[in-house]
Biopython code that builds the backbone (N, CA, C, O; Angstrom):
import numpy as np
from Bio.PDB.StructureBuilder import StructureBuilder

atoms = [
    (1, "UNK", "N", (-33.999, -14.318, -48.679)),
    (1, "UNK", "CA", (-34.449, -12.931, -48.001)),
    (1, "UNK", "C", (-34.310, -13.354, -46.264)),
    (1, "UNK", "O", (-34.727, -14.398, -45.763)),
    (2, "UNK", "N", (-33.434, -11.947, -45.366)),
    (2, "UNK", "CA", (-33.112, -11.904, -44.170)),
    (2, "UNK", "C", (-34.116, -11.521, -43.900)),
    (2, "UNK", "O", (-34.900, -11.171, -44.782)),
    (3, "UNK", "N", (-34.444, -11.455, -42.515)),
    (3, "UNK", "CA", (-35.381, -11.207, -41.241)),
    (3, "UNK", "C", (-34.495, -9.799, -41.341)),
    (3, "UNK", "O", (-33.305, -9.635, -41.613)),
    (4, "UNK", "N", (-35.582, -8.818, -41.003)),
    (4, "UNK", "CA", (-35.249, -7.339, -40.264)),
    (4, "UNK", "C", (-35.544, -6.876, -39.511)),
    (4, "UNK", "O", (-36.742, -6.772, -39.774)),
    (5, "UNK", "N", (-35.358, -6.256, -38.280)),
    (5, "UNK", "CA", (-35.789, -5.494, -36.901)),
    (5, "UNK", "C", (-36.451, -4.016, -37.152)),
    (5, "UNK", "O", (-35.875, -3.321, -36.316)),
    (6, "UNK", "N", (-37.101, -3.415, -37.664)),
    (6, "UNK", "CA", (-37.458, -1.955, -37.239)),
    (6, "UNK", "C", (-37.669, -1.038, -35.930)),
    (6, "UNK", "O", (-38.730, -1.357, -35.394)),
    (7, "UNK", "N", (-37.066, -0.094, -35.301)),
    (7, "UNK", "CA", (-37.232, -0.156, -34.750)),
    (7, "UNK", "C", (-38.394, 1.668, -33.970)),
    (7, "UNK", "O", (-38.356, 1.685, -32.740)),
    (8, "UNK", "N", (-38.722, 2.154, -34.219)),
    (8, "UNK", "CA", (-39.606, 3.291, -34.456)),
    (8, "UNK", "C", (-40.132, 3.308, -32.649)),
    (8, "UNK", "O", (-40.362, 2.455, -31.791)),
    (9, "UNK", "N", (-40.145, 5.400, -32.771)),
    (9, "UNK", "CA", (-40.223, 6.182, -32.448)),
    (9, "UNK", "C", (-40.992, 7.055, -32.158)),
    (9, "UNK", "O", (-40.400, 8.051, -31.743)),
    (10, "UNK", "N", (-42.282, 7.167, -32.189)),
    (10, "UNK", "CA", (-42.969, 7.922, -31.920)),
    (10, "UNK", "C", (-43.391, 8.885, -30.914)),
    (10, "UNK", "O", (-43.330, 8.426, -29.774)),
    (11, "UNK", "N", (-43.802, 10.089, -31.001)),
    (11, "UNK", "CA", (-43.780, 11.646, -29.872)),
    (11, "UNK", "C", (-45.383, 12.044, -29.448)),
    (11, "UNK", "O", (-46.006, 12.994, -29.923)),
    (12, "UNK", "N", (-45.814, 11.227, -28.591)),
    (12, "UNK", "CA", (-47.507, 11.898, -28.569)),
    (12, "UNK", "C", (-47.617, 12.904, -28.977)),
    (12, "UNK", "O", (-48.190, 13.048, -30.057)),
    (13, "UNK", "N", (-47.104, 14.013, -28.262)),
    (13, "UNK", "CA", (-47.879, 15.141, -28.870)),
    (13, "UNK", "C", (-47.950, 15.781, -30.354)),
    (13, "UNK", "O", (-48.940, 15.981, -31.057)),
    (14, "UNK", "N", (-45.975, 16.156, -30.718)),
    (14, "UNK", "CA", (-46.155, 16.725, -31.889)),
    (14, "UNK", "C", (-45.936, 15.461, -33.582)),
    (14, "UNK", "O", (-45.837, 15.761, -34.772)),
    (15, "UNK", "N", (-45.941, 13.832, -32.749)),
    (15, "UNK", "CA", (-46.854, 12.760, -33.855)),
    (15, "UNK", "C", (-45.533, 13.335, -34.398)),
    (15, "UNK", "O", (-45.797, 13.680, -35.549)),
    (16, "UNK", "N", (-43.831, 13.695, -34.055)),
    (16, "UNK", "CA", (-42.209, 13.185, -34.324)),
    (16, "UNK", "C", (-42.342, 11.705, -35.026)),
    (16, "UNK", "O", (-43.274, 10.931, -34.809)),
    (17, "UNK", "N", (-41.590, 11.535, -35.626)),
    (17, "UNK", "CA", (-41.242, 9.720, -35.743)),
    (17, "UNK", "C", (-39.573, 10.211, -36.037)),
    (17, "UNK", "O", (-38.956, 11.227, -36.357)),
    (18, "UNK", "N", (-39.324, 8.856, -35.717)),
    (18, "UNK", "CA", (-37.537, 8.667, -36.295)),
    (18, "UNK", "C", (-38.528, 6.724, -35.839)),
    (18, "UNK", "O", (-39.258, 6.152, -35.030)),
    (19, "UNK", "N", (-37.713, 6.555, -37.191)),
    (19, "UNK", "CA", (-37.379, 4.839, -37.399)),
    (19, "UNK", "C", (-35.946, 4.623, -37.738)),
    (19, "UNK", "O", (-35.286, 5.434, -38.387)),
    (20, "UNK", "N", (-35.510, 3.548, -37.293)),
    (20, "UNK", "CA", (-33.811, 2.709, -37.714)),
    (20, "UNK", "C", (-34.344, 1.508, -37.887)),
    (20, "UNK", "O", (-35.130, 0.939, -37.130)),
    (21, "UNK", "N", (-33.736, 0.980, -39.288)),
    (21, "UNK", "CA", (-33.834, -0.864, -39.565)),
    (21, "UNK", "C", (-32.206, -1.771, -39.120)),
    (21, "UNK", "O", (-31.120, -1.275, -39.421)),
    (22, "UNK", "N", (-32.307, -2.937, -38.487)),
    (22, "UNK", "CA", (-31.585, -3.844, -37.770)),
    (22, "UNK", "C", (-31.851, -4.760, -38.379)),
    (22, "UNK", "O", (-33.041, -4.825, -38.688)),
    (23, "UNK", "N", (-30.800, -6.081, -38.932)),
    (23, "UNK", "CA", (-30.799, -6.742, -38.961)),
    (23, "UNK", "C", (-30.429, -8.133, -37.933)),
    (23, "UNK", "O", (-30.218, -9.321, -38.178)),
    (24, "UNK", "N", (-30.482, -7.123, -36.387)),
    (24, "UNK", "CA", (-30.939, -8.116, -35.766)),
    (24, "UNK", "C", (-30.977, -7.124, -34.092)),
    (24, "UNK", "O", (-30.476, -6.162, -33.510)),
    (25, "UNK", "N", (-32.103, -8.385, -33.943)),
    (25, "UNK", "CA", (-32.568, -7.239, -32.047)),
    (25, "UNK", "C", (-32.284, -7.607, -30.867)),
    (25, "UNK", "O", (-33.052, -7.838, -29.934)),
    (26, "UNK", "N", (-30.725, -7.684, -30.929)),
    (26, "UNK", "CA", (-29.991, -7.379, -29.839)),
    (26, "UNK", "C", (-29.945, -6.290, -28.761)),
    (26, "UNK", "O", (-30.883, -5.531, -29.005)),
    (27, "UNK", "N", (-29.364, -5.929, -27.824)),
    (27, "UNK", "CA", (-29.079, -5.641, -26.329)),
    (27, "UNK", "C", (-28.088, -4.139, -27.123)),
    (27, "UNK", "O", (-28.214, -3.005, -26.661)),
    (28, "UNK", "N", (-27.288, -4.406, -28.165)),
    (28, "UNK", "CA", (-26.438, -3.303, -28.734)),
    (28, "UNK", "C", (-27.525, -2.994, -29.640)),
    (28, "UNK", "O", (-28.065, -1.894, -29.522)),
    (29, "UNK", "N", (-28.050, -4.057, -30.803)),
    (29, "UNK", "CA", (-29.018, -2.290, -31.429)),
    (29, "UNK", "C", (-30.492, -1.560, -30.509)),
    (29, "UNK", "O", (-31.186, -0.661, -30.984)),
    (30, "UNK", "N", (-30.653, -2.016, -29.532)),
    (30, "UNK", "CA", (-31.169, -1.546, -28.464)),
    (30, "UNK", "C", (-31.024, -0.260, -27.621)),
    (30, "UNK", "O", (-31.844, 0.502, -27.111)),
    (31, "UNK", "N", (-29.555, -0.306, -27.667)),
    (31, "UNK", "CA", (-29.066, 0.637, -26.935)),
    (31, "UNK", "C", (-28.173, 1.803, -28.339)),
    (31, "UNK", "O", (-28.098, 2.986, -28.008)),
    (32, "UNK", "N", (-27.609, 1.455, -29.673)),
    (32, "UNK", "CA", (-27.345, 1.943, -30.808)),
    (32, "UNK", "C", (-29.512, 3.080, -31.053)),
    (32, "UNK", "O", (-29.906, 4.216, -31.317)),
    (33, "UNK", "N", (-29.993, 1.983, -30.788)),
    (33, "UNK", "CA", (-31.037, 2.667, -31.386)),
    (33, "UNK", "C", (-32.129, 4.338, -30.788)),
    (33, "UNK", "O", (-32.746, 5.238, -31.359)),
    (34, "UNK", "N", (-31.759, 3.868, -29.100)),
    (34, "UNK", "CA", (-31.534, 4.249, -28.572)),
    (34, "UNK", "C", (-30.563, 5.774, -28.228)),
    (34, "UNK", "O", (-30.660, 6.858, -27.652)),
    (35, "UNK", "N", (-29.619, 4.955, -29.032)),
    (35, "UNK", "CA", (-28.538, 7.037, -28.585)),
    (35, "UNK", "C", (-28.992, 7.526, -29.891)),
    (35, "UNK", "O", (-29.611, 8.589, -29.849)),
    (36, "UNK", "N", (-28.800, 6.916, -31.192)),
    (36, "UNK", "CA", (-29.732, 7.638, -32.939)),
    (36, "UNK", "C", (-30.750, 8.920, -32.450)),
    (36, "UNK", "O", (-31.006, 10.051, -32.865)),
    (37, "UNK", "N", (-31.235, 7.918, -31.144)),
    (37, "UNK", "CA", (-32.771, 8.934, -31.447)),
    (37, "UNK", "C", (-32.359, 10.098, -30.277)),
    (37, "UNK", "O", (-32.269, 11.293, -30.560)),
    (38, "UNK", "N", (-32.131, 9.568, -28.958)),
    (38, "UNK", "CA", (-30.880, 10.655, -28.167)),
    (38, "UNK", "C", (-30.432, 12.381, -29.789)),
    (38, "UNK", "O", (-30.443, 13.611, -29.851)),
    (39, "UNK", "N", (-30.225, 11.545, -30.404)),
    (39, "UNK", "CA", (-29.340, 12.706, -31.141)),
    (39, "UNK", "C", (-29.854, 13.229, -32.116)),
    (39, "UNK", "O", (-29.582, 14.266, -32.721)),
    (40, "UNK", "N", (-31.149, 11.941, -32.352)),
    (40, "UNK", "CA", (-31.290, 12.860, -33.702)),
    (40, "UNK", "C", (-32.760, 13.210, -33.070)),
    (40, "UNK", "O", (-33.712, 13.366, -33.834)),
    (41, "UNK", "N", (-32.900, 13.314, -31.815)),
    (41, "UNK", "CA", (-34.507, 14.293, -31.133)),
    (41, "UNK", "C", (-34.393, 15.639, -30.988)),
    (41, "UNK", "O", (-33.609, 16.333, -30.340)),
    (42, "UNK", "N", (-35.817, 16.030, -32.094)),
    (42, "UNK", "CA", (-35.447, 18.026, -31.817)),
    (42, "UNK", "C", (-35.929, 18.759, -30.869)),
    (42, "UNK", "O", (-35.993, 19.965, -30.633)),
    (43, "UNK", "N", (-36.578, 16.849, -29.875)),
    (43, "UNK", "CA", (-37.598, 17.423, -28.223)),
    (43, "UNK", "C", (-37.018, 17.394, -27.461)),
    (43, "UNK", "O", (-36.014, 17.248, -28.158)),
    (44, "UNK", "N", (-36.524, 17.399, -26.212)),
    (44, "UNK", "CA", (-35.958, 16.453, -24.855)),
    (44, "UNK", "C", (-36.876, 15.362, -24.829)),
    (44, "UNK", "O", (-38.039, 15.561, -25.178)),
    (45, "UNK", "N", (-36.632, 14.632, -24.589)),
    (45, "UNK", "CA", (-36.888, 13.148, -24.369)),
    (45, "UNK", "C", (-37.241, 12.839, -22.335)),
    (45, "UNK", "O", (-36.418, 12.237, -21.645)),
    (46, "UNK", "N", (-37.883, 13.109, -22.058)),
    (46, "UNK", "CA", (-38.454, 12.961, -20.931)),
    (46, "UNK", "C", (-38.892, 11.346, -20.210)),
    (46, "UNK", "O", (-38.752, 10.912, -19.067)),
    (47, "UNK", "N", (-39.268, 10.951, -21.026)),
    (47, "UNK", "CA", (-39.583, 9.335, -20.810)),
    (47, "UNK", "C", (-39.948, 8.414, -22.143)),
    (47, "UNK", "O", (-39.762, 9.013, -23.203)),
    (48, "UNK", "N", (-40.409, 7.138, -22.251)),
    (48, "UNK", "CA", (-39.586, 5.774, -23.308)),
    (48, "UNK", "C", (-39.877, 5.150, -22.342)),
    (48, "UNK", "O", (-39.456, 5.003, -21.195)),
    (49, "UNK", "N", (-41.717, 4.317, -23.778)),
    (49, "UNK", "CA", (-42.891, 3.672, -22.974)),
    (49, "UNK", "C", (-42.126, 2.361, -24.572)),
    (49, "UNK", "O", (-42.113, 2.464, -25.799)),
    (50, "UNK", "N", (-41.643, 1.327, -23.611)),
    (50, "UNK", "CA", (-41.852, -0.036, -24.507)),
    (50, "UNK", "C", (-42.254, -0.933, -24.471)),
    (50, "UNK", "O", (-42.795, -1.332, -23.440)),
    (51, "UNK", "N", (-42.161, -1.877, -25.885)),
    (51, "UNK", "CA", (-42.627, -3.007, -25.656)),
    (51, "UNK", "C", (-42.164, -4.237, -24.909)),
    (51, "UNK", "O", (-41.999, -5.346, -25.418)),
    (52, "UNK", "N", (-41.923, -3.825, -23.301)),
    (52, "UNK", "CA", (-41.683, -4.617, -22.392)),
    (52, "UNK", "C", (-40.598, -5.742, -22.935)),
    (52, "UNK", "O", (-40.364, -6.792, -22.335)),
    (53, "UNK", "N", (-39.850, -5.255, -24.430)),
    (53, "UNK", "CA", (-38.703, -6.809, -25.193)),
    (53, "UNK", "C", (-37.662, -7.001, -24.337)),
    (53, "UNK", "O", (-37.374, -6.111, -23.536)),
    (54, "UNK", "N", (-37.127, -7.897, -24.373)),
    (54, "UNK", "CA", (-36.090, -8.224, -22.760)),
    (54, "UNK", "C", (-35.020, -7.452, -23.557)),
    (54, "UNK", "O", (-33.962, -7.989, -23.228)),
    (55, "UNK", "N", (-34.833, -6.764, -24.171)),
    (55, "UNK", "CA", (-33.155, -6.159, -24.787)),
    (55, "UNK", "C", (-33.919, -4.621, -23.650)),
    (55, "UNK", "O", (-33.165, -3.673, -23.428)),
    (56, "UNK", "N", (-35.200, -4.600, -23.136)),
    (56, "UNK", "CA", (-35.408, -3.150, -22.517)),
    (56, "UNK", "C", (-35.574, -2.532, -21.096)),
    (56, "UNK", "O", (-35.452, -1.423, -20.578)),
    (57, "UNK", "N", (-36.101, -4.501, -20.513)),
    (57, "UNK", "CA", (-36.401, -4.153, -19.699)),
    (57, "UNK", "C", (-35.531, -5.917, -18.482)),
    (57, "UNK", "O", (-35.275, -7.067, -18.841)),
    (58, "UNK", "N", (-35.454, -5.570, -17.804)),
    (58, "UNK", "CA", (-35.426, -7.262, -16.999)),
    (58, "UNK", "C", (-35.799, -7.474, -15.481)),
    (58, "UNK", "O", (-35.495, -7.691, -14.308)),
    (59, "UNK", "N", (-37.020, -7.149, -16.824)),
    (59, "UNK", "CA", (-37.867, -7.604, -15.336)),
    (59, "UNK", "C", (-38.483, -8.824, -15.488)),
    (59, "UNK", "O", (-39.285, -9.350, -14.716)),
    (60, "UNK", "N", (-37.777, -9.512, -17.218)),
    (60, "UNK", "CA", (-38.146, -10.380, -17.170)),
    (60, "UNK", "C", (-37.050, -11.927, -16.055)),
    (60, "UNK", "O", (-37.431, -13.086, -15.894)),
    (61, "UNK", "N", (-35.877, -11.358, -15.582)),
    (61, "UNK", "CA", (-34.498, -12.048, -14.960)),
    (61, "UNK", "C", (-34.908, -11.680, -13.085)),
    (61, "UNK", "O", (-34.636, -12.574, -12.283)),
    (62, "UNK", "N", (-35.370, -10.716, -12.699)),
    (62, "UNK", "CA", (-36.169, -10.704, -11.275)),
    (62, "UNK", "C", (-37.214, -11.905, -11.129)),
    (62, "UNK", "O", (-37.948, -12.660, -11.767)),
    (63, "UNK", "N", (-36.561, -11.389, -9.220)),
    (63, "UNK", "CA", (-37.944, -13.188, -9.050)),
    (63, "UNK", "C", (-38.691, -12.445, -8.893)),
    (63, "UNK", "O", (-39.654, -13.043, -8.412)),
    (64, "UNK", "N", (-39.013, -10.970, -9.033)),
    (64, "UNK", "CA", (-40.774, -10.625, -8.039)),
    (64, "UNK", "C", (-41.881, -9.882, -9.161)),
    (64, "UNK", "O", (-43.018, -9.410, -9.167)),
    (65, "UNK", "N", (-40.545, -10.161, -10.242)),
    (65, "UNK", "CA", (-40.942, -9.968, -12.080)),
    (65, "UNK", "C", (-41.601, -8.719, -12.321)),
    (65, "UNK", "O", (-42.450, -8.514, -13.188)),
    (66, "UNK", "N", (-41.112, -7.832, -11.424)),
    (66, "UNK", "CA", (-41.107, -6.078, -11.334)),
    (66, "UNK", "C", (-40.042, -5.008, -12.039)),
    (66, "UNK", "O", (-38.954, -5.087, -11.469)),
    (67, "UNK", "N", (-40.046, -4.163, -12.972)),
    (67, "UNK", "CA", (-38.735, -4.026, -13.183)),
    (67, "UNK", "C", (-38.006, -3.085, -12.287)),
    (67, "UNK", "O", (-38.622, -2.364, -11.503)),
    (68, "UNK", "N", (-36.263, -3.072, -12.418)),
    (68, "UNK", "CA", (-35.527, -2.183, -11.330)),
    (68, "UNK", "C", (-36.047, -0.954, -12.016)),
    (68, "UNK", "O", (-37.085, -0.488, -11.546)),
    (69, "UNK", "N", (-35.708, -0.574, -12.661)),
    (69, "UNK", "CA", (-36.131, 0.969, -12.746)),
    (69, "UNK", "C", (-33.829, 1.826, -13.624)),
    (69, "UNK", "O", (-33.227, 2.856, -13.929)),
    (70, "UNK", "N", (-33.664, 0.070, -13.516)),
    (70, "UNK", "CA", (-32.791, 0.732, -13.748)),
    (70, "UNK", "C", (-31.920, 0.440, -14.708)),
    (70, "UNK", "O", (-31.712, -0.746, -14.453)),
    (71, "UNK", "N", (-31.298, 0.679, -15.587)),
    (71, "UNK", "CA", (-30.430, 0.466, -16.732)),
    (71, "UNK", "C", (-30.005, -1.217, -16.844)),
    (71, "UNK", "O", (-29.381, -1.730, -15.915)),
    (72, "UNK", "N", (-30.302, -1.828, -17.764)),
    (72, "UNK", "CA", (-29.702, -3.042, -18.284)),
    (72, "UNK", "C", (-28.741, -3.590, -18.268)),
    (72, "UNK", "O", (-28.680, -4.728, -17.804)),
    (73, "UNK", "N", (-27.301, -2.730, -18.949)),
    (73, "UNK", "CA", (-26.693, -3.447, -18.876)),
    (73, "UNK", "C", (-25.572, -1.590, -18.169)),
    (73, "UNK", "O", (-24.402, -1.680, -17.796)),
]
sb = StructureBuilder()
sb.init_structure("model")
sb.init_model(0)
sb.init_chain("A")
sb.init_seg("    ")
for serial, (resi, resn, name, xyz) in enumerate(atoms, 1):
    if name == "N":
        sb.init_residue(resn, " ", resi, " ")
    sb.init_atom(name, np.array(xyz, "f"), 0.0, 1.0, " ", f" {name:<3s}", serial, name[0])
structure = sb.get_structure()
């Protein structure tokens, strides 16, 4: 059995849930998930909170270990 990765988004106000399963957890998969989320969301997305995975932040590659706030790719 091969490993799968579940990406999940939950809107805190409405409890609306969006999910997608991937075969890997790469930058490409993360970008694909965010695009799918944007297309599927019935609500305007204002802010995204993540688990600080390396595919979502540049925090682990900067000298002062603070995220720049810019897109990684």
